[in-house]
NUFIGU-882158 format. One record per residue: residue in one letter; x, y, z of N, C-alpha, C, O in turn. Coordinates in steps of 0.2 Angstrom, whole numbers, plus 5000, padded with zeros to 4 digits. Example, Ala and Ser with C-alpha at 12.3 -4.5 7.8 and 13.67 -1.06 7.14 Angstrom:
2
A506649725039506249785039506649845039507149835042;S506449895035506849955036506450005039506750065040;
This chain:
379
M544941735605545441725610545541655611545041615612;T546141635611546341565613546841555619547241605620;I546741505622547141485628547641435626547441385624;R548341445627548841395626549241385633549441435635;L549341325635549741305640550341275638550341225634;L550941315639551541295636552041265641552041285647;S552341215638552841175643553541205642554041175645;A553641255638554341285637554241355634553841365630;L554641395637554541465636554841485629554641535626;D555341445627555641455620555141445614555341465609;S554541425616554041415610553641485609553241495605;V553841535614553541605613554141645611554641645614;P554041685605554641735603554741785609554341805612;A555441795610555541835616555241905615555041935620;A555241935609554942005608554242005610553942055613;A553841955609553141945610553041945618552641985620;W553441905621553341895628553541965632553141995636;D554141995630554342055633553942115631553942165635;A553542115626553042165625552542175630552142225630;L552442125634551842125639552042155646551642155650;H552742175646552942205653553342265651553642275645;D553542305656553842375654554642365654554942415653;G554842305656555542295656555942315662556542305662;R555642335667555942365673556142315678556542325682;N555842255677555942195682556242145678555942105674;P556942125679557242075675557042005676557141965671;F556641995681556541925683555941895679555841835678;V555541945676555041915671555141925664554741905660;S555841945663556041945656556041875653556141825656;H555941875646556041805643556741775644556841715645;A557241825644557941795644558041765651558341705651;F557741785656557841755663557441695664557741645665;L556841695662556441635663556541585658556641525660;A556741595652556841545647557541515649557741455647;G558041565651558641535653558641485659559041435659;L558241495663558141445669558041375666558241325668;E557541375661557341315658557941285653558041225653;A558241325650558741305645559441275648559741245645;H559541305654560241285657560141245663560641255668;G559641205664559741155669559541175676559741145680;C559141235676559041255683558341235686558241235692;L557941205681557241185683557241115681557341095675;R557041065686556940995684556340975687556140995693;E555940925684555340895686555440865693555040865697;Q556040825694556140795700556240835706556140815712;W556340905704556340955710555640985711555641025715;G555140965707554540995708554341055703553841085704;W554741065698554641125694554541095687554941075683;T553841095685553741075678553341135674552841155676;P553741175670553441235666552741215663552641175660;R552241265665551641265662551441335662551041365666;H551641375657551541445656550841455653550741425647;L550441495656549741505653549841565648550041625651;T549541565642549641615637548941625634548541575633;L548741685633548141705629548341735622548841775622;W548041715617548141735610547541765607547041735607;D547641815603547141845598547441835591547841875589;G547241775589547541755582548241735584548341685588;D548741765580549441745581549741805586550341805587;T549341845589549641895594549541875601548941865603;L550041875605550041865612549841925615550141975615;I549241915619548941975623549041975630548942025634;A549241915633549341905640549641835642549641795638;A550041835647550341775649550541775657550641835660;A550641715659550841705666551341655667551241595665;P551941675669552441615670552241565675552141585681;G552141505673551741455678552141395678552541375673;Y552041355683552341295684551841245688551541265693;L551841185686551541135690552041115696552641105694;K551741105702552141095708551941035711551341025712;D552340985713552140935717552540935724552540885727;N552740995725553041005732553041085733552741115728;S553241115738553241185739553941215740554041265743;H554441175737555141205738555241255733555041255728;G555741305736555941355731555441415730555541445725;E554941415734554441465733554441525737554241585735;F554641515744554641565749553941595751553941645755;V553441565749552741575752552541515755552341465751;F552641505761552541435764551841415765551441445769;D551741355762551041325762551041255764550541215763;H551541235768551641165770551041145775550741095775;A550841195779550241185783549641165779549141125781;W549541205774548941185769548941115767548441085766;A549541095765549641025762549440975767549140925766;R549740985773549540945779548840935780548540885782;A548440995780547740995781547340955776546940915778;Y547540965770547240925764547440845766546940805765;A548040825768548140755769547740735775547540675775;Q547640775780547240745786546540735784546240685787;Y546240765778545640745776545640695770545140695766;G546140665769546240615764546240645757546040615752;R546440715756546440745750547140765747547540755751;E547140775741547840785738547940865737547540895733;Y548440895740548540965738548940975732548941025729;Y549440925731549840925725549540875719549240825721;P549540895713549940955710549441015711548841015711;K549841075712549541135712549941175706550441155703;W549641235704549941275699550141345702549741375706;L550741355700551041415703551241465698551641445693;C551041525699551341585695551841625699551641655704;A552441615697553041645700553641645696553641615691;V554141675699554841665697555241615701555241635707;P555441565698555741515702556341535707556741575704;Y556341515713556841535718556941605719557441625722;S556441645717556541715718556041755721555541765719;P556141765728555641805732555641875731555741915735;V555541895725555541965722554941995720554641965715;T554642045722554042075720554142095713554642135711;G553642085709553642115702552942095698552542065701;P552842115692552342095688552242015687552841985686;R551641985688551541915687551041905681551141855677;L550541945681550041945676550241985670549942045670;L550541965666550842005660550242015655550041965652;A550142075654549542085649549542155646549942205649;R549242155640549342225637548842275640549042335639;D548342255643547842305646547542265652547542205653;A547042305655546742285661546242225659546142185663;A545942235653545442185651545742115650545542065652;A546342125647546742055645546942025652546941965653;R547142075657547342045664546742005667546841955670;G546142035666545542005669545441935665545241885669;Q545541935659545441875655545941825657545741765657;L546541845659547041795661546841765667546941705668;L546641805672546441775679545841725678545841675681;A545341745673544841695672545041635669544841575670;A545541635664545841575661546241535666546241475665;I546541565671546941525676546341485680546541425681;V545841515682545341475686545041415681544941365683;E544941435675544641385670545141325669545041265669;M545841345669546341295668546341245674546441185674;I546341275680546341235687545741185686545841125688;G545141205684544641155684544741105679544541045680;Q545041115673545241065668545741015670545740965668;T546241045673546841005675546840965681547140915683;G546340985686546240945692546740965697546740935702;C547041025696547441045702547041075708546441085707;S547341065713546941085719546941165720546441185723;S547341205717547341275718547841305713548241275710;A547741375713548241415709548541465714548141495718;H549141485713549541535717549841585713550241565708;V549841645715550241695712550641725717550441765722;N551341715717551741735722552141805721552341815715;F552241845726552641905725552441955719552841975716;L551741955719551442005714551442075716551442085722;D551542115711551542195713550842215714550342175714;E550842275716550142305718549642305713549042295714;R549842315707549342315701549042255700548442245700;D549442195700549142135699548742105706548242075705;D549042135711548642115718547942145717547442105719;A547842205715547242235715546742205710546142195711;A547042175704546642135699546342075702545842055700;C546742045707546441985711545942005716545741955720;D545842065717545442085724544742065723544342115723;D544542005724543941985726543941925731544441905733;N543341905732543341855738543541785736543641745740;H543641775729543841705727544641705727544941645728;W545041755727545741755727545941775734545941835736;L546241725738546441745745547041775745547541765741;Q547141825749547741865750548141845756547941835761;R548841835755549341825761549841885760550041905755;I550041905766550641955766551141925771551041885775;D551741955769552341935773552741995773552642055771;V553341995777553742055778554442035775554741985776;Q554742085771555442085769555742145772555442185775;Y556442155771556742215773557042245767557542215764;H556842305766557142345760557442415762557242445766;W557942425758558242495759557942545753557842525748;Q557742605756557442645751557742715752557742745758;N557942745746558142815747557642865746557542905741;A557242865751556642915751556842985752556443035751;A557442995755557643065757558143095752558343155753;G558243055747558743085741559443095743559743135741;W559643045747560343045749560843035742560643005738;K561343075743561843075737562443025738562743005733;C562643015744563242975745563042935752562542945755;F563542885753563442845759563442885766563142865770;D563842945766563842985772563243015773563043025779;D562843035768562143065769561743005772561343025776;F561742945769561342895772561542885780561042875784;L562142885781562342875788562142935793561942925798;A562142995790561943055794561243045796561043085801;A560843015792560143005794559942955800559442955802;M560542915802560442865807560642895814560942955815;N560342865819560542885826561242865827561542825823;H561542895832562242885834562442815834563042795831;K562142775838562242705839562342665832562842625831;H561842665828561942635822562442655817562742625813;R562442725817562942755812563642735814564042715810;K563842725821564442705823564542635822565142615820;N564042595823564142525821564342505814564742465813;I563942545810564142525802564842555801565142515797;R565042605803565742635802566242585805566742565801;Q566142555810566542505813566542435809567142415808;E566042415807565942355803566342365796566742325794;R566242425793566642435787567342445788567742425784;A567542475794568242485795568642415796569242405794;K568242365799568542295800568742265794569242235793;V568242275789568442245782569042275779569442245776;A569042345779569642375776570242355780570742345776;R570242345786570842325790571042255788571642235788;G570542215786570742145784571042145777571242085776;G571042195774571342195767570942175761571242165756;A570342175762569842155757569742225753569642275755;T569742215746569542265742568942245737568842185737;F568542285735567942265731567942295724568142355723;R567642265720567442285713566742265711566542205713;V566442305707565742295705565842285697566042335694;V565642235695565642215687564942195685564542155688;H564742225679564142205676564242145671564842125670;G563742115669563842055665564242065659564642015658;D564242125656564742135650565442155652565842155648;E565542165658566242175661566542115664567142115666;A566142065666566342005670566741955665566541945660;S567341935668567641885664567341815666566941815670;D567541765662567341705664567541675671567241645674;D568141705672568441685679567941715685567841685690;D567741775683567241815688566641775689566441765694;L566341755683565741715683565841645687565441625691;A566341615685566541545689566641555696566441515700;A566941615698567041625705566441635709566341605714;M565941675706565341685709564941625709564541615715;H564941585704564541525705564841475710564541445714;G565541475711565841435716565641465723565541425728;F565541525724565341555731564641535732564441515737;Y564241535727563541515727563441435729563041425734;L563841395726563841325728564141315735563841275739;Q564541355737564841355744564341365749564241325754;T563941415748563341435753562841375753562641365759;F562641355747562141295748562441235751562041195754;A563041225750563341165753563341175761563241125764;E563541235763563541245770562841235774562841215779;Y562341245770561641245773561341175771560741165773;G561741135767561441065765560841065760560441025760;N560841125756560341125751560641115744561241115743;S560141095740560341075733560341145729559841175728;P560941165726560941225722560641205715560641155712;A560241255713559841255706560241285701560141265695;L560541345702560741385697561441355694561841335698;T561541355688562141325685562541385682562341435681;L563241365681563641415678563441435671563541495670;E563141385668562941405661562341455661562341505657;F561941455666561441505667561741575669561541625666;L562241575673562641645674562941665668562841725666;R563241625664563541645658562941675653563041725649;H562341645653561841665649561541735651561441775647;L561541745658561341805660561841865658561641915656;A562441845658562941895656562841915649563041975647;R562641865645562641875638561941915636561941965632;T561441895639560741915637560541975641560042015639;L560741985648560542045652561242075654561342075660;P561642095650562342115651562342175656562842175660;R561842225656561842275661561442265667561442305672;R561042215667560642195672560942155678560842155684;L561442115675561842065680562342115683562742145680;V562342105690562842145694563142105699562842075703;L563842095698564242055703564642105707564942145705;I564542095714565042125719565542075721565342025725;L566142085720566642035721567142065726567342125725;A567342025731567842045736568442005735568541945734;D569042045734569642015732570142025739570042075742;H570541975739571041975745571641945743571641885741;A572241975743572841945742572841915734573141865733;G572541955730572541935723572041885721572141865715;E571641865725571041815723570441835725570341875730;A569841815722569241835724569041785729569041725729;I568741815735568641775741567941775743567641725746;A567541815740566841815741566441855736566741895732;G565841845736565441885731564641885732564441845735;A564341935729563641935729563341945722563641985718;L562841905720562541915714561941955714561441935718;C561842005710561242045710561042055703561342045698;L560342075703560142095697559842165697559642185703;R559842205692559642275692559042285688558942265683;G558542315692557942335688557942405686558442445686;G557342435685557242505683557542555688557842605686;D557342545694557542585700557742545706557842575711;T557842485705557942435711558542395710558642365704;L558942385715559442325715559142275719558942275724;Y559242215716558942155719559542105721559942075717;G559742095727560242055730559941985730559441975733;R560341935727560041865726560441815730560141775734;Y561041815729561441755732562141785734562441835731;W562441755739563041775741563441715743563141665745;G564141715744564541665746565241685747565441735745;A565641645751566341665752566741605753566541555756;H567341605751567841545752568241565758568641515760;R568241625761568641645766568241685771567841725769;T568341685777568041725782568441785785569041775787;L568141845784568441905787567941945791567341935789;P568141975796567642015800567242065796567542105793;G566642065796566242105793566142095785565842135782;L566442045783566442035776565742025773565542045767;H565241985776564641975774564242035773563942055768;F564242075779563842145778564042185773563642225770;E564742195772565042235767564842215760564642255756;T564942145759564742125752564042125750563842145745;C563642105755562942095753562542165754561942175751;Y562742205759562342265760562642335759562342375755;Y563242345761563542415761563742425754563642485751;Q564042375750564242385743563642395739563642435734;G563142365740562442375737562142445738561942475733;I562142465744561942535745562342585741562142635738;D563042575742563442615738563342615731563342675727;Y563242565728563042555721562442595719562342635714;C561842585723561242615722561342695722561042735718;L561742715727561842795728562242815722562142875719;R562742785719563142805713562642805707562742845703;E562242755706561842745700561242775700560842775695;G561042805706560342835706559742785707559242805705;L559842725709559342685711559042705718559442725722;T558442695718558042715724557842665729557642675735;R558042595727557742545731558242485731558542475726;F558342455736558842395737558442335741558342345746;E558342285737557942225740558542175741558642135736;P558742155747559342115747559142035748559541995750;G558442025748558241955749557841945754557641995758;A557541885755557041865760557341865767557941845768;Q556941875772557141865779557741905782558041945778;G557841905789558441935791558241995795558342055792;E558041995802557942055806558542095807558542155808;H559142065806559742095807559842155802560242195803;K559442155796559542205791559242265793559442325791;I558842265798558542335801559042375803559042435802;D559542355807560042395810560542425805560842465806;R560442395799560942415793560542455788560742465782;G559942485790559542525786559042495781558742535777;F558842435782558342405778557742395782557742355787;L557142425780556542435785556042385782556042365776;P555542365787555042315785554642335779554442395779;A554542295774554042305769553642245767553842195768;F553042255766552542205764552642175757552742215753;V552642105757552542075751551942035751551642015756;R551642015745551041985744550941925740551441915735;S550541885741550341835736549541825736549241845741;R549341785731548641775730548541705729548941665726;H547941675731547841605731547141585729546641615732;W547041545724546341525722546241455724546641405721;I545841435728545741365731545141335727544541365728;A545141275724544641245720544041225725543441235723;D544241185730543741165735543441215739543841245743;P542741225739542441285742542541275750542641325753;D542541215753542541205760543241225762543341265767;F543841205759544441225760544541295759544941335763;A544241325754544341395752544041435758544341485760;E543541415761543241455767543641455773543741505776;A543941395774544341385780545041425779545241455784;L545241415773545941455772545841525772546341565774;S545241555770545141625770545141645777545441705778;R544841615782544941635789545641635791545841675795;W546041575789546741575791547141635789547541655792;C547041655782547341705779547241775783547741815784;R546641785785546441845789546841845795547041895797;E546841795799547141785805547941795804548241835808;E548141765799548941775798549041845797549541875799;A548641885793548741955791548841995797549242045797;V548341985802548342025808549042015812549342065814;A549241955812549841935815550441975812550941995815;V550441965805551041995801551042065802551542095803;R550442105802550442175802550642195809551042245810;R550542155814550742175821551442165822551842205825;Y551742115819552442105819552842155815553342185817;A552542175809552942235806552942295810553442335809;A552342315813552342375817552842375823553142425824;Q552942315826553442305831554142315828554542345831;L554242285822554942295819555042365817555642395818;A554542405814554642475812554842515818555142565817;A554642495824554742535830555542535832555742575836;H555942495829556642485830557042515824557642495823;S556742565820557042595815557742625817557742655823;P558242615813558942645815558942725814559442755815;F558442745810558442815808558242865813557742855817;R558542925813558342975818557642995816557243015821;A557443005810556743015807556642965802557042945798;L556042935802555842875798555942895791555742945789;A556342855787556542875780556042845775556242835769;G555542815777555042785773554942705775555442675775;D554342685775554242615778554242565772554242505774;G554242585766554242535761553642495760553642455755;G553142505764552642455764552042475759551542445758;
């Protein structure tokens, strides 16, 4: 077995990389990750330097972790700025660190890609070995699924949890009216009123997959994305060429929800489709209409899941307002290996205290479920 640290994913054949996962999560596909690198979405000056860790048996790839050297914590959605400040207070350097994650994507999925459990364990050992050799302060695995989380389950990999809001069709709803019927009167009425406002405003909606989207559709969606980032004063990372790349390489995984008004596209939501899950990623609008955001980002996505037989809809990070619209609290996880034993001990206590607070917060949120009978907590 040999370990190779790669600075570009295109040095690995796509078929070899994709043989390490079941294909149900598009974010860890070779097409998605290599596309970020090839089409200008990752830049060292933004703190993203690809360092993918791979294990080989001769010429056969047996395990891999999509990895990046980070000299900041931007675009990660697992916030460790307090850890960096603590290092600085003791005259230590927190950066660079090594991050196993999907850039800009707070989406749970496989991170330790491996042919079997033994290879997964070897990959974790290789990560720790690599940290010692490179002098990084720490290794982090963000938004890992339950199987990978269990593989990290020892005292050396600290666990953090957080809360997102997910829609789950645990009751077997067949249509939007079935979904509404499970809600209490107040929330059912509110959603109907929000959808009616959009209809009265004259907006119509169309859902197109990558192979159905015109270049005008892709350009419009990218324009909405740029608009949202401009409004919040953030730097957009995704390029139009990357969207075109997704349309070519993941044609049925890319899902665009576009709102039209008076003959032009005025808003849109960019989603990716997994095996049983719709992932809402970005939204934007060039014109404001009452209820447009909720319809574009939430209700059209729920409609899509019900039509397509998808059982889960993850519309992105944060947003307690999602609870009123049928998205219930769900836990997401990350793991962290800290090289310095003193910091590791202190941060272990910090993580345990944080977990107690997060679980208490999730329980409080769950008490405000809009459903007459809880339809599944997603946790």
